C-alpha positions in Angstrom: 0.0 0.0 0.0 2.8 2.4 0.8 4.5 1.6 -2.5 1.3 2.3 -4.4 0.8 5.6 -2.5 4.4 6.6 -3.3 3.9 5.7 -6.9 0.7 7.6 -7.1 2.4 10.7 -5.6 5.2 10.5 -8.2 2.6 10.1 -11.0 0.7 13.1 -9.7 3.8 15.2 -9.5 4.8 14.2 -13.0 1.4 15.0 -14.4 1.5 18.4 -12.7 4.9 19.2 -14.1 4.0 18.2 -17.7 0.4 19.4 -18.0 -0.1 22.2 -15.5 0.8 24.7 -18.2 -2.5 24.1 -20.0 -4.4 25.7 -17.1 -2.3 28.8 -16.9 -2.9 32.1 -18.8 -0.4 33.7 -21.2 1.6 35.3 -18.5 3.3 34.1 -15.3 1.1 33.7 -12.2 1.7 33.0 -8.5 2.2 29.3 -7.9 2.6 28.4 -11.6 4.3 25.1 -12.3 5.4 24.2 -15.8 5.5 26.1 -19.1 3.0 28.5 -20.4 0.4 27.2 -22.8 1.7 26.6 -26.3 0.4 29.2 -28.8 2.6 28.2 -31.8 3.8 25.0 -33.5 7.3 25.7 -32.2 6.1 25.9 -28.6 4.0 22.7 -29.0 7.2 20.9 -29.9 9.0 22.5 -27.0 6.3 21.1 -24.7 6.8 17.6 -26.1 10.6 17.8 -25.8 10.2 19.1 -22.2 8.0 16.1 -21.4 10.5 13.7 -22.9 13.3 15.2 -20.8 11.2 15.1 -17.6 10.6 11.3 -18.2 14.3 10.7 -18.9 15.5 12.7 -15.9 12.9 11.1 -13.6 14.0 7.6 -14.7 17.7 8.4 -14.1 17.0 10.0 -10.7 15.0 6.9 -9.6 17.7 4.6 -10.8 20.5 6.5 -9.0 18.4 6.6 -5.9 17.7 2.9 -6.0 21.4 2.1 -6.5 22.4 4.4 -3.6 19.8 2.7 -1.3 20.9 -0.7 -2.4 24.6 0.1 -1.7 23.8 1.6 1.6 22.1 -1.6 2.9 24.0 -4.2 0.9 27.5 -3.0 1.5 27.5 -1.3 4.9 29.9 -2.4 7.6 27.3 -4.5 9.4 26.1 -6.5 6.3 29.6 -6.7 4.7 32.2 -6.8 7.5 34.9 -8.0 5.0 35.5 -5.3 2.5 35.6 -6.4 -1.1 38.9 -5.9 -3.0 37.3 -5.8 -6.4 39.1 -3.2 -8.5 36.9 -3.2 -11.6 34.1 -4.9 -13.5 34.2 -4.9 -17.3 30.5 -5.4 -17.9 29.5 -2.6 -15.5 32.0 -0.2 -17.1 30.7 -1.0 -20.6 27.1 -0.4 -19.4 27.7 2.9 -17.6 29.6 4.1 -20.7 27.1 2.9 -23.3 23.9 3.8 -21.5 24.7 7.6 -21.2 25.7 7.7 -24.9 22.4 6.1 -25.8 20.5 8.5 -23.6 22.3 11.5 -25.2 21.4 10.2 -28.7 17.8 9.8 -27.7 17.9 13.5 -26.5 19.9 14.8 -29.4 17.6 13.6 -32.2 14.4 15.6 -31.2 16.6 18.5 -30.0 18.2 18.9 -33.5 14.7 18.6 -35.1 13.4 21.3 -32.8 16.4 23.6 -33.6 15.9 23.1 -37.3 12.2 23.8 -37.1 12.9 27.0 -35.1 15.7 28.3 -37.4 14.3 27.6 -40.8 11.8 30.4 -41.5 8.9 29.3 -43.8 7.4 31.6 -46.4 6.0 34.5 -44.4 2.9 36.5 -45.0 4.6 39.7 -43.7 7.5 41.0 -41.7 7.7 42.9 -38.4 10.9 44.6 -37.4 11.5 45.3 -33.7 14.4 47.3 -32.3 15.3 47.1 -28.6 16.0 50.4 -26.8 16.8 51.3 -23.3 14.0 50.6 -22.2 11.3 50.1 -24.8 10.7 48.5 -28.2 10.3 50.1 -31.6 8.1 48.3 -34.1 7.9 48.6 -37.9 5.6 46.9 -40.4 7.6 47.4 -43.7 5.1 45.3 -45.7 2.1 47.4 -44.6 3.2 51.0 -44.9 5.8 53.5 -43.7 5.0 53.7 -40.0 6.7 52.9 -36.8 5.9 53.3 -33.1 7.6 52.9 -29.7 5.9 50.6 -27.2 6.4 51.5 -23.5 5.2 49.8 -20.4 2.2 51.5 -18.8 2.6 52.8 -15.3 1.1 51.1 -12.3 -1.2 54.0 -11.7 -2.7 53.7 -15.2 -3.7 50.1 -15.0 -7.0 50.6 -13.3 -8.3 52.9 -16.0 -6.8 51.2 -19.0 -9.4 50.6 -21.7 -8.2 47.0 -22.4 -7.0 44.1 -20.2 -3.9 45.2 -18.3 -1.3 43.5 -16.1 1.4 45.1 -14.0 4.8 45.1 -15.7 3.4 43.3 -18.8 1.0 45.7 -20.6 2.3 48.2 -23.1 0.7 51.4 -24.4 1.1 50.2 -28.0 1.0 46.5 -28.6 2.1 44.4 -31.5 -0.9 43.3 -33.6 -1.0 40.3 -35.9 -3.8 38.4 -37.6 -4.9 34.9 -36.7 -3.1 32.2 -38.7 -0.6 34.5 -40.4 3.1 33.4 -40.6 5.1 36.3 -39.3 8.8 36.9 -39.8 10.3 38.8 -36.9 13.5 40.8 -37.5 15.1 41.7 -34.2 17.9 44.2 -33.6 18.9 46.8 -31.0 19.9 50.5 -31.0 22.2 50.6 -27.9 23.0 47.4 -25.9 22.0 43.8 -26.2 18.3 43.1 -25.5 16.2 39.9 -26.1 12.7 39.7 -27.6 11.2 36.8 -25.6 7.7 35.5 -25.9 7.3 32.3 -23.8 3.9 31.2 -25.3 5.5 31.4 -28.8 8.7 29.6 -27.9 10.7 32.6 -28.9 13.8 34.0 -27.2 15.8 36.0 -29.8 18.7 38.3 -29.0 18.5 41.9 -30.2 22.1 42.9 -30.9 23.2 46.4 -32.1 24.4 46.2 -35.7 23.0 42.8 -36.3 19.7 41.6 -37.7 18.4 38.3 -36.2 15.3 36.6 -37.5 12.7 34.3 -36.1 9.1 33.4 -36.9 5.7 32.5 -35.4 2.2 31.6 -36.4 -0.7 31.8 -33.9 -4.0 30.1 -34.6 -5.9 31.2 -31.5 -6.9 34.9 -31.0 -5.8 36.3 -27.7 -3.3 38.6 -25.9 0.2 37.2 -25.3 2.9 38.7 -23.1 6.7 38.6 -23.0 9.6 40.6 -21.7 13.2 41.5 -22.5 15.3 38.5 -21.4 18.8 40.0 -21.6 20.1 42.2 -18.8 20.3 45.6 -20.5 20.5 48.2 -17.7 18.6 49.9 -14.9 15.1 49.3 -16.3 15.6 45.9 -17.9 12.6 44.5 -16.0 10.3 47.2 -17.3 10.3 46.7 -21.1 7.6 44.2 -21.7 6.2 42.8 -24.9 2.5 42.6 -25.7 1.1 40.8 -28.8 -2.6 40.9 -29.8 -3.7 38.2 -32.2 -6.9 39.3 -33.8 -9.2 38.4 -36.8 -8.0 39.5 -40.2 -10.6 42.3 -40.5 -9.6 43.8 -37.2 -5.9 43.6 -38.3 -6.7 45.4 -41.6 -8.6 48.1 -39.7 -5.7 48.5 -37.3 -3.2 48.7 -40.2 -5.2 51.4 -41.8 -5.4 53.4 -38.6 -1.7 52.9 -37.9 -0.8 54.3 -41.3 -2.7 57.4 -40.3 -1.3 57.6 -36.8 0.0 54.5 -35.0 -0.4 56.2 -31.6 -4.2 56.4 -32.2 -4.5 52.9 -33.7 -5.3 51.1 -30.4 -8.8 52.5 -30.6 -9.5 49.8 -33.2 -8.5 47.2 -30.6 -10.7 48.8 -27.9 -13.7 48.8 -30.2 -13.0 45.1 -31.1 -12.9 44.0 -27.5 -15.9 46.1 -26.5 -17.9 44.4 -29.3 -16.7 41.0 -28.0 -17.8 41.8 -24.5 -21.2 42.9 -25.8 -21.6 39.6 -27.7 -20.7 37.7 -24.5 -23.2 39.6 -22.4 -26.0 38.9 -25.0 -25.1 35.2 -25.1 -25.1 35.1 -21.3 -28.5 36.7 -21.2 -29.9 34.1 -23.5 
């Protein structure tokens, strides 16, 4: 009974580590265990790779624990008063050399596949260029007009009155906006020091380096608001340059692009109207 209880506890812990992410929102929360929910194909593969590594690590840890317990009881002074003078065992040495090699190969194959999938950018629908600054992000949409804007974190005192969903240290005054299902190429650079454009739900963590243009990509099939932050120590306000991405229907994106070409700093009104309409539809559906 004790063994079954212990096994059940281990299973529950493993399930929590590998699947708790599905119950968490697109930002870190208190008590969160596991990765954020996957919003892109890349992140889905990262989830699977993470689960594989947890299984392998758990197996190795249990094996080493079992061997330690066995040695402690089988070869202590009381059970083995006459110490063995064995200097080596060829079979054991072959096993403990071959087994780690096999484990590393098992880990390496999906790891290389994941790296290839991340690095090879498919044909993109459009490009967004982002430039890291101390301490905000500049965004450009070169395929949709000649406009750019600077996204800053909103202050704590502005959260309560913000017209859209807002979270401390995560919400920006001007978010990135992309349509559902679009393949987006991200060009990442910096104007001063090294930054990092990191979006956990997308499986992206790309360095922004002055004088260099790095590229990554993503495609999101579920509308929503996703949050990230600079993940490279870049100075005094490193912790206060968040990233906010809104994934919206194509018609809303088109309206936002049109407004952004007129004045990108007034374009968020399109998002506010979109979310107000969604809330109105939700209230009507609830009333029914």
